[in-house]
Each structure stands twice: as structure tokens, then as C-alpha cells.
C-alpha positions in Angstrom: 0.0 -0.3 -0.3 1.4 3.8 -0.5 2.9 5.6 1.7 0.4 8.2 3.5 -3.0 5.7 2.6 -2.6 6.9 -1.2 -3.3 4.0 -3.8 -0.3 2.1 -4.7 2.1 2.5 -8.2 0.1 1.7 -11.2 2.6 -0.2 -13.4 1.2 -0.8 -17.2 3.6 -3.6 -19.7 1.9 -4.2 -22.9 3.8 -5.8 -25.9 4.4 -4.1 -29.6 1.5 -2.4 -30.6 -0.4 -2.4 -33.9 -0.2 0.5 -35.9 -3.3 1.8 -37.3 -3.8 4.3 -41.0 -4.5 6.8 -38.5 -6.1 8.1 -35.5 -9.8 9.9 -35.2 -8.8 12.1 -37.7 -6.4 11.6 -40.6 -4.1 14.0 -39.6 -3.4 12.1 -36.2 -1.3 8.9 -36.2 -2.3 6.3 -34.0 -1.0 3.1 -32.6 -3.1 -0.1 -31.1 -1.6 -2.0 -27.7 -3.6 -5.2 -26.7 -3.8 -6.2 -23.1 -2.5 -10.0 -23.0 -4.4 -10.4 -19.8 -7.6 -10.1 -21.0 -10.1 -13.0 -19.8 -13.3 -11.8 -21.3 -14.6 -11.4 -25.1 -13.2 -8.3 -26.2 -13.0 -5.9 -29.1 -9.0 -6.1 -28.9 -8.7 -9.7 -29.5 -11.8 -10.4 -31.9 -10.7 -11.7 -35.2 -11.2 -10.0 -38.5 -13.1 -12.6 -40.6 -13.5 -10.5 -43.5 -13.0 -6.8 -44.8 -10.7 -3.5 -44.9 -8.6 -3.1 -41.8 -10.0 -1.8 -38.5 -9.6 1.7 -37.7 -9.2 3.7 -34.7 -12.7 5.1 -34.7 -14.0 1.1 -35.4 -12.1 0.1 -32.4 -13.8 2.6 -30.2 -17.2 2.1 -31.5 -16.7 -1.6 -31.8 -15.8 -1.4 -27.9 -19.0 0.5 -27.0 -21.0 -1.8 -28.9 -19.5 -4.7 -27.3 -19.8 -3.0 -23.7 -23.7 -2.4 -24.7 -24.6 -5.3 -25.9 -23.3 -7.9 -23.2 -26.3 -6.3 -21.2 -28.3 -8.7 -23.0 -26.0 -11.9 -22.9 -28.2 -14.9 -22.6 -31.0 -14.2 -25.0 -31.1 -12.9 -28.6 -29.8 -9.1 -28.4 -28.5 -6.5 -30.6 -26.8 -3.5 -30.0 -26.2 -0.8 -32.8 -23.6 2.2 -32.1 -22.9 5.4 -33.9 -20.1 7.8 -32.5 -20.3 5.3 -29.2 -24.0 6.0 -28.3 -26.8 3.3 -28.8 -29.3 4.2 -31.6 -30.5 0.7 -31.9 -30.9 -1.5 -28.8 -33.2 -4.7 -28.7 -33.8 -7.9 -27.9 -36.2 -10.5 -30.1 -37.4 -14.3 -29.8 -34.6 -14.7 -32.7 -31.9 -12.8 -33.4 -33.3 -11.6 -36.5 -36.4 -10.2 -34.6 -33.9 -8.4 -32.5 -31.8 -6.9 -35.0 -35.1 -5.7 -36.9 -36.2 -3.9 -33.9 -33.2 -2.6 -32.9 -32.6 -1.2 -36.8 -36.1 0.6 -36.6 -34.8 2.5 -33.5 -33.3 4.8 -35.7 -32.8 3.6 -39.2 -31.1 7.3 -40.3 -28.5 7.0 -37.6 -28.0 3.3 -38.0 -26.7 4.3 -41.9 -22.7 3.6 -41.2 -22.9 2.2 -37.8 -21.2 -0.7 -35.7 -23.3 -3.6 -34.3 -22.5 -6.2 -31.8 -24.9 -9.1 -31.6 -25.4 -11.7 -28.6 -25.7 -14.9 -30.7 -23.9 -16.4 -33.7 -25.1 -14.8 -36.8 -27.4 -17.1 -39.1 -28.5 -16.4 -42.7 -32.1 -15.1 -41.7 -30.2 -12.2 -39.6 -27.4 -12.0 -42.7 -30.1 -11.1 -45.1 -31.2 -8.3 -42.8 -27.8 -6.2 -43.4 -29.0 -6.1 -47.2 -29.2 -2.4 -48.8 -27.9 -1.3 -45.5 -24.6 0.1 -45.0 -22.7 -0.9 -41.6 -19.0 -0.5 -41.1 -18.8 -3.5 -38.6 -20.5 -6.3 -37.7 -19.3 -8.4 -34.0 -20.7 -11.7 -33.2 -19.6 -14.6 -31.2 -19.8 -16.5 -34.1 -21.2 -17.0 -38.0 -23.0 -20.2 -39.2 -21.5 -21.1 -42.6 -24.0 -19.7 -44.8 -24.2 -16.4 -43.2 -20.4 -16.0 -43.2 -20.8 -16.6 -47.2 -23.8 -14.3 -47.4 -22.0 -11.5 -46.0 -18.5 -11.9 -47.3 -20.4 -11.8 -50.9 -22.5 -8.6 -49.8 -19.5 -6.4 -49.7 -16.0 -6.2 -49.4 -15.9 -3.4 -47.2 -17.9 -5.0 -44.3 -16.0 -6.2 -41.5 -16.8 -9.1 -40.0 -15.2 -9.7 -36.2 -15.6 -13.2 -34.2 -15.3 -13.0 -30.2 -12.3 -14.8 -29.2 -14.2 -16.2 -26.0 -17.8 -16.4 -25.3 -20.1 -13.3 -24.5 -21.3 -12.3 -20.8 -22.4 -10.2 -18.7 -19.3 -7.6 -17.5 -16.8 -8.4 -14.9 -15.9 -6.3 -11.8 -12.6 -4.8 -12.9 -10.8 -1.3 -13.7 -11.4 1.3 -16.5 -8.8 3.5 -17.1 -8.8 7.3 -19.1 -6.1 9.2 -19.9 -6.1 13.0 -19.3 -3.5 15.4 -20.3 -1.1 14.9 -17.3 -2.3 11.7 -15.7 -4.4 8.8 -15.9 -8.0 8.0 -13.9 -8.6 4.6 -12.7 -12.0 3.9 -11.6 -14.6 0.8 -11.2 -16.5 -1.0 -14.0 -20.0 0.7 -14.2 -21.1 -3.3 -14.3 -24.3 -2.8 -12.1 -28.0 -1.8 -13.0 -29.6 -0.7 -9.6 -29.1 -0.3 -6.3 -33.0 -0.4 -4.9 -36.6 -0.3 -6.2 -39.0 2.3 -4.7 -41.4 4.2 -5.5 -42.7 7.4 -4.1 -45.0 8.6 -6.0 -48.9 8.2 -5.5 -49.1 5.9 -8.6 -47.0 2.7 -8.2 -44.5 1.5 -10.5 -46.4 -1.9 -12.6 -44.9 -4.8 -11.7 -45.1 -5.8 -15.8 -43.3 -2.8 -16.5 -40.0 -3.6 -14.6 -38.5 -6.2 -17.2 -38.8 -3.4 -19.6 -37.5 -0.5 -17.1 -34.6 -3.0 -16.4 -34.0 -2.9 -19.9 -33.8 0.8 -20.3 -31.6 1.2 -17.6 -29.3 -1.3 -19.4 -29.4 0.7 -22.4 -29.2 4.5 -20.7 -26.4 4.0 -18.9 -24.5 3.3 -22.4 -25.6 6.5 -23.6 -23.6 9.8 -23.1 -24.5 11.9 -20.4 -27.1 13.9 -19.8 -28.8 10.5 -21.1 -32.6 9.7 -21.8 -33.8 6.5 -23.1 -37.8 6.0 -24.2 -38.3 1.9 -24.4 -40.9 0.1 -25.6 -42.2 -3.2 -24.7 -42.6 -4.1 -29.0 -44.0 -7.6 -28.3 -44.4 -9.5 -24.9 -41.2 -9.9 -23.5 -39.1 -8.1 -26.0 -38.1 -4.7 -25.6 -36.3 -2.0 -28.0 -34.9 1.5 -27.8 -37.9 3.6 -29.1 -36.0 6.9 -29.0 -32.7 8.3 -26.7 -30.9 11.9 -26.3 -27.4 11.8 -25.6 -24.8 14.3 -24.8 -26.6 17.4 -24.1 -25.8 20.1 -21.5 -29.4 19.7 -19.9 -31.5 16.9 -19.4 -34.7 18.7 -20.4 -33.0 19.3 -23.9 -32.1 15.4 -24.1 -36.0 14.5 -23.2 -37.8 17.2 -25.4 -35.5 18.0 -28.2 -34.0 14.8 -28.9 -35.5 11.6 -26.9 -39.4 12.3 -27.8 -39.0 13.5 -31.1 -37.1 10.7 -32.0 -39.6 8.0 -30.6 -42.3 10.0 -32.6 -40.8 9.7 -35.7 -40.0 5.8 -35.2 -43.8 5.6 -33.9 -44.8 7.5 -37.2 -43.0 5.0 -39.2 -44.2 2.1 -37.3 -47.8 3.6 -38.0 -47.1 3.8 -41.8 -45.6 0.8 -42.2 -49.0 -1.6 -40.0 -50.8 0.7 -42.1 -53.2 0.9 -39.5 -56.0 2.7 -40.9 -58.6 1.6 -38.0 -57.3 4.3 -36.2 -56.0 8.0 -36.4 -52.2 8.6 -36.3 -52.3 10.7 -32.9 -54.4 7.6 -31.7 -51.8 5.2 -32.3 -48.7 7.5 -31.2 -50.9 7.9 -27.9 -51.4 4.7 -27.2 -47.5 3.4 -28.1 -46.3 6.5 -25.7 -48.4 5.5 -22.9 -47.1 2.0 -22.6 -43.2 3.2 -23.1 -40.6 3.3 -20.0 -38.7 6.6 -19.8 -35.5 6.2 -18.3 -33.1 9.0 -17.0 -29.0 8.4 -15.8 -29.2 10.7 -13.5 -31.4 12.8 -11.4 -34.1 15.2 -12.4 -33.1 18.4 -11.1 -36.0 20.0 -11.5 -40.0 19.4 -12.0 -39.7 20.8 -15.9 -38.8 17.5 -16.8 -41.7 15.9 -15.8 -43.9 18.4 -17.7 -41.8 17.2 -20.7 -42.8 13.7 -20.4 -46.6 14.3 -19.3 -46.5 16.3 -22.2 -45.4 13.3 -24.7 -48.2 11.3 -22.8 -45.7 9.2 -21.1 -47.0 7.5 -17.7 -43.6 5.8 -16.6 -40.7 7.1 -15.6 -37.2 5.5 -14.0 -34.3 7.4 -12.0 -31.7 7.1 -9.6 -33.7 9.6 -7.1 -31.6 11.8 -4.7 -31.6 15.7 -6.1 -33.0 18.5 -3.5 -35.9 18.8 -5.5 -37.2 15.2 -5.4 -40.2 16.1 -3.1 -41.2 18.8 -6.4 -40.6 16.0 -8.8 -42.4 13.3 -7.1 -45.3 16.2 -6.7 -44.9 17.1 -10.2 -45.5 13.2 -11.2 -48.6 13.0 -8.8 -50.1 16.0 -10.1 -50.0 14.3 -13.8 -50.6 10.6 -12.7 -47.1 9.7 -13.5 -45.8 6.3 -12.0 -42.2 7.0 -11.1 -39.1 4.7 -9.6 -36.1 5.6 -7.9 -32.9 3.0 -8.4 -30.7 4.4 -5.9 -27.8 4.1 -8.9 -26.5 6.9 -11.3 -24.9 6.2 -14.4 -23.1 9.0 -15.6 -21.0 8.3 -18.5 -18.8 11.4 -19.8 
């Protein structure tokens, strides 16, 4: 143990690095060093089965995709990443169904994305990539006919196979460089610390699985993060809208997450040809079934006002604000059920 009660010295030894074409931008040189002590499926040790060499940005987005999708390990799941943020995230009865649901979360942003999946890619899933530009696909493995199809689809598409089975994240440390130093912290592998409903309207038991799914995706969205999630079929969940990286939470909610969810609902209305009802009634029905998740507490009641205006009735957040009483009172005013998890998930 270090003198004075501080942390002990940190010594990192890595072997020869792989020189990349360039860094985040063409004028920046870059090298990739791999940790030989890694003990779980990771982007660094995945095999490139096909496609161009991986770039600096491919590795960053590939890591984000893999860290997000491992939250769904054990069931068919898909994470679609653009600029380190999930723009698609879904589970399904099959991998193909999960892929379609994830893509529907933001078809525009999914263009040029990096995608990670939890299960072996079959032909049905591979065929869903047709006419869709994808930079990288990361999977535990590929069926022979799926691999043949994907290789024939594009010379550019990078196909990565994980070197170890995909599982939930292990406890450990993460390192982040700042100018002049290194920040080290515990890995964020938890979901919640408690489940408490402070509002008059209780959070329904049949919404808790959807809420947990929402927390799992929200923790991988850059702060201030808002995720709107939907149960599109019994026991199958998808990200419907998200707001990321905003200086204030109201903009993440009202200007990004809600409009994205409404765009997706409008597209769904046309696809399903719901001519027996109005577009507004269909929108209100879907939004009323969704859960809204925030990565950190709501500092003011204005977030609740925007949530109510969107027609959303269920909220999940950590709690712990000095304004919690005002936030709860606003929920009670609008008949919103809100749950406190006691665990923040900032991601800077």
C-alpha cells in the first residue's frame, strides 16, 4: 500500500502495438496496444474474418457496441452504435427479430454503424444487412451460409468474431487518460441499488422488466442521457428514442428522445397500415406504454412536465436530488408512476 494511505503505484506493461492507418482524424497517427491479460470477450482480441482493416474509430465504436450488448448476454440481443452512442438496442425471440427491432430504433443514424450481437449470426439475420450500410458486425460466431452471404455482400464490411464466449461484464477497472495523468475507476457493471416508488401511482410489476432493459441501454448513452423504451411484443424490448450528450436534461428529453420516439412511431403507423385509428391515437397508445429512463436524477420538475406532455406514464431515475419532493409532486399531479433505483449511470 502506498505511503500516506494513497493508492499503490500503477504499472502497465503492453507488448508491441499495431500501427493503425490513422487516429480519429487522418492527420493523427495512432497505435493499438492489446492487453495480454484480458480474460473476457473484447474488441481488442476479436478476429477479423472479412473486410478492410479496423480503424481507430471502428475500435472505439466496436468497444461501445460490445459493452452495450453484453448487457443482453444470454438472449438474442443487438446493439447498434454510432459515435459511441446506442442508436438501436433490442431483444427478440430470434436474433433476426432483435436486429430488425434495433434497426427500427433509428434507421437514419444506423447508416454507417457498428453492430454487436449476442448470438451466432444465422442466414436470416445476415440477409437483413442487405441494402444497409454497416461498418462493422461483431458476433460470437457465424453460421457457414451466413458468413458466405456476408462476405459476398461487401468487400468493405468488417466481420469480427469474438475470441471468448460473450457474458455479462466482470468487475474490474477502467482507465482513462487526461493530459498529464490517468484516471482509474471501477467498471460500471451494476444496474440498480434499490427499487422504490415514491409516487402515489405505483410502478406496475409488468413494467419492471422493460424498465430494467431501459436502464441497461441508458447507462451506455452519453450523459445527460434519456432513453424511451418499448415492449414491442410480449417479453421483447427495444429502444424507441434517446437523447445523449446534452448540457441539460430537458433538451435530451424534449428535443431529442421524444421527437425520435415520435418519428419511429409515425414510421410504424405507416408500415402497419393502422387505418382503423388515427395517427395521433396510435402515437398516444404507444407512448403511453413506454418507460422513460434517466441516467441521473431530475434536478427540476420541468422534466416531468415534458414527460407528461409526451404522454408517457412511467419514469425510472436514480433519485437523490434536492428537488425530489417537487419532482414527485409533479408526477402525482400528472398521474405518473416513478421509480427510484438509487444508482446513477453517468457516462462522459
